[in-house]
N, C-alpha and C positions, 0 to 999 in steps of 0.2 A: 586017705587020711587027711584031714583038714588041719592046717597049721593055724593056730590062733595068733593074731597080730597083737603085740603088746600095746597097751593103752598109750604109753608114752611115745611110742613110734607113730601111732595114729595122729596124735596131737602135733608131732613134729612135721609130718607130711602135710597136714592141713595148714600149718603156718607157712610152709614153703609155697604152697599153692596160692594162698591169699596174698602173700608178698609179691607174687608175680602178676597179680590182677588187682593191684591197689586202686588204680584209676577207675576201674570198672565197678568197684564196690561203693565208692563215693562219687556221686554224679552231681555236677554243678555247671552253670553257664560259664563260658570263657570270659565274657565281658558283659557288663551292665552299665547303664547310664541313666542320669536323671538331672532335672534342673533344681537349682536352689529353691527350697521351700516346697518341693514336691515330695512324693513318696515312691519307694522302689522296693521290689522283692528280690532277695538273694536266696536262690533255690539251693537246697542240699538234701540229697536222697541217699539212703544207704541200702545197697543190694545185699540183703542178709543171706547168710549161708547156714544151713542147719548145723547146729553144734557150736556156733559162734555167738557169744553173749556180749551185748552192748552194756558196758559199765558206766560210760559218760560221753557226752558230746560237748565240745568246746568251740565257740566262735572267737576268732582272733583277728585283730587288725594288724596288717603287716605293712610297715612304712619305714623306708630308709634303713632296712636291715634289722629292724627291731619289731617285736610282737607285743600287742596289747590286747588283753582279754576284753571281750565285749559281752558275751553271755555264756552261761554254763547250765547244762541240764544233767542232773544226776538222779537215777531212779530212786535213790534213798533220800537225798537231800532236797530234791525238787529243782525249781528254776531260779536262776540268779542272773540279773542284768546289772552290769557294773556301770559306774559313772565314767565318762559323761554321757553314756548312751541310755541311761536308765529311763528317761522320759520319752525317748524317741525310738527305741528298739523293742519289738515284741516278736514272739513266735507266732507263725501263721495259724497252726493247728492247735486247737484247744486240748487235743489228746496228749500233747507234750506235757501239759501241766496237771494232768490227772494223777491220782494217787498211784495208780499203776500205769505209768506213761507208755505211749507208743512212740518210739524214737526213730523209726525208719524214715520219717519226713520231719526234718528240723529246719525248714525254711524260715528265715527271719524277714521282718518288714521294717524298713527304715522310713520314718516319717520326718517331715520338715528337714529335708536334706540341707546340709551346709557344705560350704566349700572344703572345710576341714575333714569332711567324710570321704573325700576322694582318696582311695588307697586300694591295696589288695586285701581281700578277706579270705581267711582260711577256715574251712569247716573240718574239724578233726574228731574222728571216732576212736574211742578207747575200747578195745574188745578183748575178750578172753576166749580162746588162747591165741588169737591172731595178732594181738598187739594194737598199735595205733595206726589208723588209716585216715588219710586226709586228701582234700582237693582245694583248689583256690579259684576265686573270681576277681577280676579287676573292675572296680567301680570308678566310673568317671562322672564328675559333677560339673554340669554346665551352669553358667550364670547369665541370664538374660540382662542385657544392658539397660540401665535406667536412662530413658530418653528425656532430654530437657531442651526446650527451645526458648531462647531469651533474646531480647533486644540488647545489642552489645553495649550501648550507652544510654543512660537515662534520657538524654536529649540529643536528637539528631536534627541538625540545622542545615537547610538547603544552602548550597554555596555555588559561587560562580567559577571557582577554580576547577582544575582537572585532577585534584587530589582525591584518591579513593580512600574511603574509610570503611571500617567494619560496621555494618548496620545490624547484623544478627549473628548469634552463635548457637550452634547445634551441638549438644553433648550426648554421646552414647557411653555412659559411665559404667565402670566396673563390669565389663562384659567379658565372658570367657566361653568361647574365643571372642575377640573384638568384633564389633559390628562394622558395617560398611555404610558410610554416609554419602548421600547424594542430595541435590537441591532441585526443587521444582518451583519455577517462578517465571514471570514475563519480563522481569528486570534484567538488563544486561549488566553482568557483574563477573566477579572472579572469586572462586572458593579456595581457601587455604586450609589444609587438613594436617593434623599431627596425632600421634599415638603416645599415650602416657602409661607405661606399665606399673603395676603395683605388686607388693611383696606376696600377696595371697594368690597370685597367678592371674588376676584379672587385668584388663586393659581399658583405659578410658580414651575414647576417640573424640577429638574436638575439631570442629570445622567452622571457620568464620567466612561470612559472605561479605565481600568488599564491593562497594559501588560508589559513584559520585552522587551525593545526596542532591535531590532536586524536588521542586514543588510537586511535580507529577508523581513522585513516589508515595506521596501521602495516601494512606489507607490502601496501599497495595498489599497483596498477599505474598508471603514468603513461606514455603513449605520445606521442612527437612524430612527426608526419607531415610530410615535406618533399616538395613537388611541384615537379618541375623538368622543363621541356620535355615535359610529358605523362607523365613517369616519376614513380613514387612510391616513396619510401624511408621506412622506419619505424625508430625506435629506442625502446626501452622500458627504464625503470628501475623497480625496486621500492623504494618509499619506506621509509626507516628512521627512524621517529619514536620518540623516547624519552619515557617518561611515568612518573609515580609508580605504586607498586604498587597493584593492586586486590586487596583482601584478603577472604577468606571462610573461616569456620571450619566444618569438617565433623567428623562423628563422633557427634553427639548425635541419637539416633533418637526422642526423646520418650518413651522407655519405660525410664528408669532408676529402679529400685525397690529398696527396702531389701533388703540381703543378696544382691543379684544377683551371681553368681559369674563372669560373663563378664569377659574382659580388655577394659576400656573405655579409651578415649582420645579426644583431640581433635587434629585436624590443621589447621594453618594453611596453606591453599592460596592461592597468589598468581599474578597475571599482571602482569609488569613488564618494562620494557626501559630500561636493562639489568637483568639478573637481580638479585633481592634478595640482599643480602650479610649482613643481620643480622635476627634475630627476637628479640622480647622478649614474654614472657607476664606477665600480672598478673590478679588477681581484684579486681573492684570491691568497695569497702567491706569489705575483709578481706584476709587472707593466704592463700596457697596451702595446701590441706589437706595433712595429713601423708601421706607415702607417695607423693606425686606425683613423677614423673620427667620432667624437661624436657630435650628434645633438639632443638635448633634449632626447627623448625616443628611439633613434636609434643609433646603432653602424654600421659603414660601413668599410669593410676591402678592402684595395687596393692591387692589384697584385695577383700573384698565391698563393695558400695555402702553408704555411710552418708549421713546427712543433711548431713555436712560437705562433701559434693561440691556441694551446692546453691549457686548464685550465678551471677554474670555474668562470663564469662571474656573477656579482651581479648587480641588478638594484634596487635603492632605490627611492621610489615615496613619495612625501609629499603633503598633503593638510592641510586645517586649523584644521582638527581633529587630525592628527598625521602622522607618517611615517611608511611605511611598505616596505619590500623588497622581491624580487624573485630572483632565480638563475637558471643557466643551466650549465651543464658540457659539454664542447666541446672536442671531441676526434678526432685527425687527424690520418688517416690510410695511409699506404704506397700505397695501390692500391684501386681503387673504389670498392664499394660493390654493386654487381648487384643483386637486389632483385629477378629478374627472375631466375638467376642462383641458388640462394639460394632455390627457390621453386623447380627448377628442381632437385637440389641435394637432397633435402628432398624427392622428389618423387623417385629419383634413390635409395636412401638409403632404402626407404620403399620397393621398388621392390627387392632389394638385400635381405632384411629380409624375405620377402614372398618367394622369390626363394630359399633361404637357407632352410626355413622350409619345402618347398615342396621336395627339394633335400634330406634332412635328412630323410623324410618319405620314399622316393624311395629307399635310401640306406638300411634303416631298412627292407623294404620288400624284397630286394635282399638277404640280410643276412639271413633272415628267410627261404627263398627258398633254399639257399645253405645248411643251417643247416638241413633242411628237407631231401634234397637229400643225404647228408652224412649219416644221421641216417638210411635212407632207404638202403644205400649201406652197412652199417655196419651190418644190419640184414641179408645180403646175402654175405658171404665171399667166397663162392664157389657155386657149383651147388646145394648143400643141402640148407636147410632153417632152421633158428632157431625155427621156429614154429613147426618143426617135429623132429629135432635132438637137442641134448644138448652136450656141452663139458663135458668130464669126469673130466678133471683137468685143471688147469691154474688159476693164480690169477688176470688176467686182467690188470696187470701193466707192462708186459714185453715189452722190446724194440725190434724192428726188429733185427733179427740175433741172438737171444739168448733167453733162458728161465730164468725166475727169480728163485732164489734159494728158497727152502722151508726148514723150520727147521727140524732137524733130529727127526724122530719119534721112539718110542720104537719098538723093534723087534716084540713083541707080544702084541696084543691088545685084550682085552676080547670082546666077542660077545654076552654077555648076555646069552640068552637061546638057542643059535644056537647049532647045532649038533657037535659031536667030529670030523667028517670028514671035516666040514667047518672050524673048528678051526685049523686043521692040514694044510689045504690048504692055510691058511692065513699067514704062516711063511714068513716073509719078507726077501728078499735078496737071497733066495735059488734058485738053478737052477731047471729046469724041468717045469712041468706044474703047473698052478694055477687053482684050481678047485672051482667050485660052484655047488650046486646041479643041477642047470639048465644050466650052461655054463662053458666051460673050456677055459682058456687062456694059450697060450704058450709064449716062450721067444720072438718070433717075434712080438707078440701083444704088449709086453712091449716096444720094441724098436720103435714101431710106434709112431711118435711125436704127432700125432693128430688123434683121432678116436671119433666116435659118438656112441650113443646108441639110440635105438628107444624110443619114448615117453613112451611106455608101460613099459619099463625097467628103466626109469629114476629115479623113486622113490627109487628102491632098491639100485641103485648106489649112490644116495645121502646119504642114511643111512649108507652105508658101504665104503664110499670114503676113510676113514682113513686107510683102510686095504691095500691100494696100496702103493707101494714103492715110496713115494715122494722124498726120498733122492737119488733115482736112477737118475743119470745124463743121460739125453737123448742126443744122438749124433745128431747134426744138420749138415746136409750136405750143400754144396754150393747151391744146387737147392731148399733149404727150406727158407721160409720167416716167421718170427715171427709176430703174430697178437697182437692187443691191449688187447685182452681178455686172453692172456697167451698161446694161441694155436699157432701151426705152420702149414703152408700148403706149397705145392710145388709152385714154381714160375709159373708153367704151369697153376695151378688152380688160382693163383693170377691175372693173366692177362686175364682170361676167361671173 
């Protein structure tokens, strides 16, 4: 036997079931976001259950604890979008607006998002017999900052002081969240940044760039980089720095000579911002020469060159910032200066220096060769050789034609341990024979101006050399020639 379930009980059980699965019946995203001025979809799907009838769908804005209706769909009354959303909110599916609408998908589309749109949005279904079922999505609205790059002051003037001034300002205005500012430039400076919050939740970031203004900064680039939500935006300005004139005089080539016929002149060239408005010429310690023509920044000289053109010329240039001057010293020579001749002369001088050095070396070599030959010849004064014979006496300082004098020596000199015969034979100045144990010398030997001993006997003669009569004057005949070492030889031997 089957028991029938009362209708009221069935409705009650269905309501209890639906109330336990409320979030499953209305499906929405937990969060959504979009930028100001963009569009975003807020999804809302109803998981229908057989026997449950949708009588109305309501979208509401929930902010600070209060609710505000945005849009309503009623199967009988149709679609209604309330102010201030009427122009910007629509239902995604056209089926919602049909005469017999399909309300299972009531997704809405927000266009031209505004900061005031940021809130929580509730999608609520009114059903029978389950009652009201809802879910909620949090909408976040971002604001891209407005980037602006400006020169801080209408006029930036170069200065000589060390005071830093702001030359440019970068703004990332009304950003939500705030942007991050960095600088890109070759200029050495300092950045100063601050954040300014606004009541609508946005923030303006301001960054100033400080430098010491100089002439070199003119027309330099300064770039501001704003990073926002991983996006990068750049803005660049070219600095306009005003400065005094920089003056230079051109036209003098260093070769102004008397009676030169070329048309000569001087030009005052300047670099200035703003441009130069006035030029003034003068000649130091004197007045301008006759025939000179002055036209703004140029001097023109008429006629041939004379000494009157010599002097120091000064050009003063003036702009709205100040006055600066430049000068050039003009020298007039008697004759033209040929740069090619100067170069040839320098090369010639270099050649002379190199040639002189080479010649000096050659002379030195010749002198060394001559000295070598002389020394070799001195080693051989006759047919004998110094390597096998030695001079017995001579001081080496005699001049040709005579013998040097020697100091008088005592008549008797001791011989140490020599024999009595040797001591007797050593009496100096006596006639007769002079004896040694191994050799006898007679008077003819003593008269001989130059004689030699063999190498084997040289040692004994060196030891006993004082025994010979140095005070004895040797007679030099006309056919004898004195040598540098104190010896004498015959002219016949000299010319051999």
